[in-house]
N, C-alpha and C positions, 0 to 999 in steps of 0.2 A: 360857299365853295367846298366841294367834297375832296377830302385828301386821302388818298390811298396809302394803306400801310406799307411800310418798307418791308422788303424782304427778311433783313437782318433781325427786325423786331420780331417777327414771326419765329424765327429761329431761337431767339433768346427765350421766348415764351415756352416753346417746346423743351428747351434745356432745362427751364426752371421747373416745369412739371415733372421732367425725368428726375430731376434731383429731389424733388419732393416726393416723389414715389419710392425712390431709393431709401430716402430717410425713413419714410413710413415702414418700409420692409425691415429695414435695420431695427427700428424700435420694436416692431413686432417680434422680431427674431429674439432680441434682448428679453422682451418680456416673456416669451416662451421658455428661453433658457432659464430665466429666474424661476419661473413656475416648476420647470423640471427640476432644479436644483433643490427648491423648497420641497418638492414631492419625495425626492430622494432623501433629504434630510429628514423628513418626517417618517419615512419608512425606516431609516436607520434608528432613529429615536424610538419608534415602536418597538423595533426588534430588540433593541438595548433593554427597553422596559419589560418586554416579555421575557428576555433572558434572566433578568434580575427577579422578576416574579417567579419564574420557574425554580431558580436557585433558592430564593427565600422559601418556597414551599417545601423544596426537598430539605432544607437545613430544618425547617420547622417539623416535618415528618421525622427526620433523623433524632431531633431534640426529644420528640414525643417517644421515641423508642430508646431513650438514654444514650443516644450516638452523638459524640462531640463533633464540633466543627474540625477537629484535628482528623478524625475518621473520614469526613467528607474530602479534606485534602489528600489524605492517603488514598482514598478511592480514585480521586482523579489523577494522583501520580501512578496508581496501579493501572489505570486505563492507559496512561500515556506510554508507560513500559510496555504494555501489552501491544500497543500500536507499533512502537519500535520493534518488538520481537517479530510481529507480523511482517514488518518491512525487511527484517534481517532474513526471515524464512523465505520470502519471496525472492530476495536476491540470492540467497543459497540455492534455491531451486533452479536458477538460471544456469544453463549449461557453461562449463568452462572450457574455454580453448587453450590447448597447450602447444607450445612451441616444440616441434619434433626434435630440433638439435638441442634444445635445453633438456628435454627428457632423455635424450640419450646420454648427454653429458652428466647428468644427475645419476642415471643408473650406472655409468662407468664409474664414477666416483664412488658410489654405494658398494660396487663389487670390489674395487681396489680396497677400501676401508675394511670390508669383511674378510678379504684375503689376508689383509695385514693383521687383524685380530686373531685370525685362525692360526697364522704362523707365530704370533706372539705367545697364544695358548700352549702350541706344540712346544716351543721352545721351553716354556716354563716347565711343562710336564717332563720333558727330556732331562732338563736341569735338576728336577726333583728326584727323577728316578736315579740319575748318576750319583746325586748326593747321597741317596739311600744306599745304593750299592757300596759306595766308599765307606759310609758309616758301618754297614754290615761287615765289610771286609776288615775295617780296623777293629771291630769288636772281636771278629774271629781270630785275627793275628794276636790280639791281647789275651784271649783265652788260651791259645796255644802257647804263647810265651810263658803264661803263668803256669800251665801244666809242665811245661819242660822244667821250669825253675823248681817246682815242687819235686818232680822226679830227681832232678840233680840233688837236692837236698837229702831226699829219703834213701837214694840208692846206696851211698856210702855205708849208712847204718844197716841196711838190709845185708849188704855184702859182708860186712864185718861179722854179724850174727852167724851168717851162712858159714864163713870161714871157721869160725869158732867152733861150730858143731862138727864140721867135717875133721878138724883137726883133733877134737876130742874123740871122734869115732875112730880114727886111725891110730892114735896112741893106745886105745883100750882093746882093740880086736884081738890081740894076741894073749892078753893077760886074763881075760875073763872067759868063762864057759860060753859055749854056743848059745845055749837057752837063754841064759842071763843076758847075754849080749844082744840078743834078738829083742828081748823085752826092753832093753834101754834104748836100742835103736828106735823101737816104736814110740817110746815115750819122748824122745827127742825130735822124731818127726812130727808127732802131734803138737809139740811145743812150737816147733818152727812153722808148722801150718797156722796155728793160732796168731803167731807173731805177723806172718805174711797177711792173713785175713785182717788183723787189726790195722796195719799199715794201709793196705789197699782200701779198706773201708773209711779211713780217715782221710786219705788224700785223694781217693779216687783214681789210683794209678795201679795198673796191672803189671806183674812181672812174671808173665807166663813162660818168659823165655828162659827163666831160672829154675832148674829142676834140683831137687834135693836128692842126693844120691846115697843110699845106704851102703856103707863100706863093711 
């Protein structure tokens, strides 16, 4: 007797086949991923080996030229610094955007500071000028007071000598002949002139208002 297969059995078989196919695809994907990872790791290892070989060759060449490993490190450091400098130069070359309000405020502050400095300098110069004038005036007053004091000291001596001469001339004018009296007057006048010149030269004081009169 022939038994027809049930419908649900067919569905189960199809589902099993689908699951088997999915598992197969998943396994293939995993294998492909593993191969890709292995390939990448191999490339990375080869790159590291090539880098090491390159640096070993460079170090050997530098050693042949009496260049130490320290120089190699310095060279690397110098290249790094050059790279950093290049980056800074590129950044510096970029246009700078300024805030108008900030620029105006900065300029105003700068002008205020400049005006304050200028006013300070002018005040210092004015104070210095006034101080110099006060010093000069004080020195002039001191010189004038010194001259007045010297005149006050010398004047009595000068006037005393002058009075002596005048008294002597007055007493003798009637007792001596005219010719002899004239010669004596001349001698006294010369003596008086020498005395005045000596006093004026020593003290720097002039007595032009005092005139010797022959009697």
